[in-house]
C-alpha positions as CSV (number, residue, x, y, z in Angstrom):
1,M,-48.6,-112.0,-3.1
2,P,-51.8,-113.4,-1.5
3,T,-52.2,-117.0,-0.5
4,L,-55.0,-119.4,-1.7
5,Y,-55.7,-121.9,1.1
6,L,-57.1,-125.3,0.2
7,I,-59.3,-126.1,3.2
8,P,-60.7,-129.6,3.8
9,T,-64.2,-129.9,5.2
10,L,-65.9,-132.7,7.0
11,L,-67.0,-136.0,5.5
12,A,-69.4,-136.7,8.3
13,D,-71.3,-134.4,10.6
14,D,-70.0,-133.7,14.1
15,T,-66.5,-135.0,13.5
16,A,-64.5,-131.8,13.4
17,S,-62.6,-132.5,16.6
18,L,-61.6,-135.9,15.3
19,V,-60.5,-135.1,11.7
20,L,-59.5,-131.4,11.5
21,P,-56.1,-130.0,12.7
22,P,-56.0,-126.7,14.5
23,A,-54.4,-125.0,11.4
24,I,-57.7,-125.1,9.7
25,R,-59.4,-123.0,12.4
26,D,-56.4,-120.6,12.3
27,V,-56.8,-120.0,8.6
28,I,-60.6,-119.6,8.9
29,E,-60.0,-116.9,11.5
30,K,-57.9,-114.8,9.1
31,T,-59.6,-115.4,5.7
32,D,-62.7,-113.5,4.6
33,T,-63.1,-114.7,1.0
34,Y,-63.9,-118.2,-0.1
35,F,-64.5,-120.0,-3.4
36,V,-67.0,-122.8,-2.5
37,E,-68.9,-125.6,-4.1
38,N,-72.0,-124.9,-2.1
39,V,-72.5,-121.6,-0.3
40,R,-75.0,-122.9,2.3
41,S,-72.9,-125.8,3.4
42,A,-69.7,-123.6,3.4
43,R,-71.4,-121.1,5.7
44,R,-72.6,-124.0,8.0
45,F,-69.1,-125.5,8.1
46,I,-67.5,-122.2,9.1
47,T,-70.2,-121.4,11.6
48,G,-69.8,-124.8,13.2
49,L,-66.1,-124.3,13.9
50,K,-67.1,-121.6,16.3
51,T,-64.2,-119.2,15.5
52,S,-64.3,-115.4,15.7
53,R,-65.1,-115.3,12.0
54,V,-68.3,-113.2,11.4
55,I,-70.1,-115.1,8.8
56,D,-72.0,-112.0,7.5
57,E,-68.7,-110.2,6.9
58,T,-67.4,-113.1,4.8
59,T,-67.6,-113.2,1.0
60,F,-68.5,-116.4,-0.8
61,F,-68.1,-117.0,-4.5
62,N,-69.9,-120.0,-5.9
63,L,-67.7,-122.5,-7.8
64,D,-69.5,-125.5,-9.1
65,K,-69.3,-127.4,-12.4
66,D,-71.6,-124.8,-14.1
67,T,-69.7,-121.7,-13.0
68,P,-68.2,-119.8,-16.0
69,P,-64.4,-119.7,-15.8
70,A,-64.5,-116.0,-16.7
71,D,-66.5,-115.3,-13.6
72,T,-64.0,-117.1,-11.3
73,R,-61.0,-115.3,-12.9
74,R,-62.7,-112.0,-12.4
75,Q,-63.4,-112.8,-8.8
76,I,-59.9,-114.0,-8.0
77,Q,-58.4,-111.0,-9.7
78,A,-60.6,-108.7,-7.6
79,T,-59.5,-110.5,-4.4
80,M,-55.9,-110.1,-5.5
81,E,-56.4,-106.3,-6.0
82,R,-57.6,-106.1,-2.5
83,K,-54.5,-107.9,-1.3
84,K,-56.6,-110.5,0.4
85,N,-56.0,-114.2,1.0
86,A,-58.7,-116.6,-0.1
87,G,-59.8,-120.1,0.7
88,V,-61.3,-123.0,-1.3
89,L,-64.0,-125.2,0.3
90,S,-65.3,-128.4,-1.2
91,E,-68.8,-129.8,-0.4
92,A,-67.0,-132.6,1.5
93,G,-63.4,-133.5,2.0
94,C,-60.4,-132.0,0.2
95,P,-60.9,-129.3,-2.4
96,G,-59.4,-129.8,-5.9
97,V,-60.0,-133.6,-5.7
98,A,-63.3,-134.8,-7.3
99,D,-64.7,-131.2,-7.2
100,P,-64.3,-128.0,-9.2
101,G,-61.7,-126.4,-6.9
102,A,-58.9,-127.2,-9.4
103,V,-60.3,-124.4,-11.6
104,V,-59.5,-121.6,-9.1
105,V,-56.2,-123.2,-8.1
106,G,-55.0,-123.2,-11.7
107,M,-55.9,-119.6,-12.0
108,A,-54.2,-118.7,-8.8
109,H,-51.0,-120.3,-10.0
110,S,-51.2,-118.4,-13.3
111,L,-51.6,-115.1,-11.4
112,G,-48.6,-115.8,-9.1
113,W,-50.5,-116.6,-5.9
114,R,-49.0,-118.8,-3.2
115,V,-51.1,-122.0,-3.0
116,E,-51.2,-123.9,0.4
117,P,-53.0,-127.2,0.8
118,L,-54.1,-127.9,4.4
119,V,-54.3,-131.4,6.0
120,G,-57.7,-132.9,6.3
121,P,-59.9,-135.9,5.5
122,S,-60.1,-137.4,1.9
123,S,-62.6,-140.2,1.4
124,I,-60.6,-141.4,-1.6
125,L,-57.3,-141.8,0.3
126,L,-58.9,-143.1,3.4
127,A,-60.8,-145.7,1.4
128,L,-57.6,-146.7,-0.4
129,M,-55.7,-147.0,2.9
130,A,-58.4,-149.3,4.4
131,S,-59.0,-151.4,1.3
132,G,-55.9,-153.7,1.5
133,M,-55.4,-153.0,-2.2
134,S,-52.4,-151.5,-4.0
135,G,-51.4,-148.1,-2.8
136,Q,-48.4,-148.1,-5.1
137,S,-50.4,-147.9,-8.3
138,F,-54.0,-146.6,-8.4
139,V,-56.3,-144.5,-10.5
140,F,-59.3,-142.4,-9.5
141,H,-62.0,-142.2,-12.2
142,G,-64.6,-140.1,-10.4
143,Y,-68.1,-140.9,-11.6
144,L,-68.9,-143.6,-14.0
145,P,-71.4,-143.2,-16.9
146,I,-75.1,-143.0,-15.9
147,E,-76.4,-145.0,-18.8
148,R,-76.4,-148.6,-17.8
149,Q,-74.8,-150.1,-20.9
150,D,-72.1,-147.4,-20.9
151,R,-71.5,-148.0,-17.2
152,A,-71.3,-151.8,-17.7
153,R,-68.7,-151.3,-20.4
154,A,-66.7,-148.9,-18.1
155,I,-66.8,-151.4,-15.2
156,R,-65.4,-154.2,-17.4
157,N,-62.7,-151.9,-18.7
158,L,-61.7,-151.0,-15.1
159,E,-61.5,-154.6,-14.2
160,K,-59.3,-155.3,-17.2
161,E,-57.0,-152.4,-16.3
162,A,-56.8,-153.6,-12.7
163,Q,-55.8,-157.1,-13.7
164,Q,-53.3,-156.1,-16.4
165,R,-51.6,-153.4,-14.4
166,I,-52.1,-154.7,-10.9
167,Q,-53.6,-151.2,-10.3
168,T,-56.3,-150.3,-7.9
169,Q,-59.3,-148.7,-9.7
170,I,-61.2,-146.1,-7.6
171,F,-64.6,-144.6,-8.5
172,M,-67.7,-143.2,-6.8
173,E,-71.4,-142.4,-7.4
174,T,-74.1,-140.0,-6.3
175,P,-75.4,-141.6,-3.0
176,Y,-78.9,-142.4,-4.3
177,R,-77.5,-144.4,-7.2
178,N,-75.0,-146.4,-5.1
179,D,-77.1,-149.6,-5.0
180,A,-77.6,-149.6,-8.8
181,L,-73.8,-149.2,-9.3
182,F,-73.0,-151.9,-6.8
183,A,-75.4,-154.3,-8.6
184,D,-73.8,-153.5,-12.0
185,V,-70.3,-154.2,-10.6
186,L,-71.5,-157.6,-9.3
187,A,-73.1,-158.3,-12.7
188,N,-70.1,-157.4,-14.8
189,C,-67.0,-158.5,-12.9
190,Q,-65.4,-161.9,-12.5
191,A,-66.0,-163.9,-9.4
192,N,-62.4,-163.6,-8.0
193,T,-62.1,-159.8,-8.6
194,R,-61.8,-158.0,-5.3
195,L,-64.2,-155.1,-4.5
196,C,-63.8,-152.7,-1.6
197,V,-66.8,-150.7,-0.4
198,A,-66.0,-147.7,1.8
199,C,-69.2,-146.1,3.1
200,N,-69.7,-143.1,5.4
201,V,-65.9,-142.9,6.1
202,T,-65.0,-141.1,9.4
203,A,-68.7,-141.4,10.6
204,P,-69.6,-143.5,13.7
205,D,-71.4,-145.9,11.3
206,A,-68.5,-146.1,8.8
207,F,-68.4,-149.3,6.8
208,V,-65.3,-150.5,4.9
209,R,-65.0,-154.0,3.6
210,T,-63.1,-155.8,0.9
211,L,-64.5,-159.1,-0.5
212,T,-64.4,-160.9,-3.8
213,I,-67.3,-160.4,-6.2
214,K,-68.5,-163.9,-5.4
215,E,-68.5,-163.2,-1.7
216,W,-70.3,-159.9,-2.1
217,K,-73.2,-161.6,-3.9
218,S,-74.2,-163.2,-0.5
219,A,-73.4,-160.1,1.6
220,I,-75.3,-157.2,-0.1
221,P,-74.9,-154.0,1.9
222,D,-77.5,-151.1,2.1
223,L,-75.7,-148.2,0.5
224,R,-78.7,-145.9,-0.2
225,K,-78.1,-142.2,0.4
226,K,-74.7,-142.9,2.0
227,P,-71.5,-141.4,0.5
228,T,-69.5,-144.4,-0.8
229,V,-66.2,-145.0,-2.6
230,F,-65.7,-148.2,-4.6
231,L,-62.3,-149.8,-5.3
232,L,-61.5,-152.7,-7.7
233,L,-58.5,-154.9,-8.0
């Protein structure tokens, strides 16, 4: 049976030598079919690794939130019939976590494929590690609602869960809405609640800091257009 490799990508440009193990290059060398969240960035990532992989002889299947599952199943079955291995590439970080990669992984399991996750950077786990918050009990919620009233309600619910369960609540936002989310967290949480902001993790200008809501109100960071993970406890 073929193998489906879950291949982590970079969180920050020009960091491959710092965050990617040699096994990833080895897999790229021998894999010619990929399910990817973004074809352009996937091609750029593979080219940047400077392996012997010929990019124009590599097949990319788009796998985003709008991809019909029937298309993905047909593509993975065709790959299986060719007795080829395949890889899954996220836009950033580890596939299958906060991206659509889980769809093709689930199908691979149902078809009897071997699934192999590879080691690499995850902004969610790196943020949790650096937060000083509970790593024994935590929940990742992905993206909060866009509508401000719904988002405020969600934030208050997360704070309640954190306090009742002593459980770290992790969430994120599209980079250009980071500042609005940050402001809503400050407006809806209690003064002694702790908030960690993990921004541009693994980049030279990475910023990770945990303060109380009261302390953050006098230390507002600039999070515009910067990939950021938020943690509450």
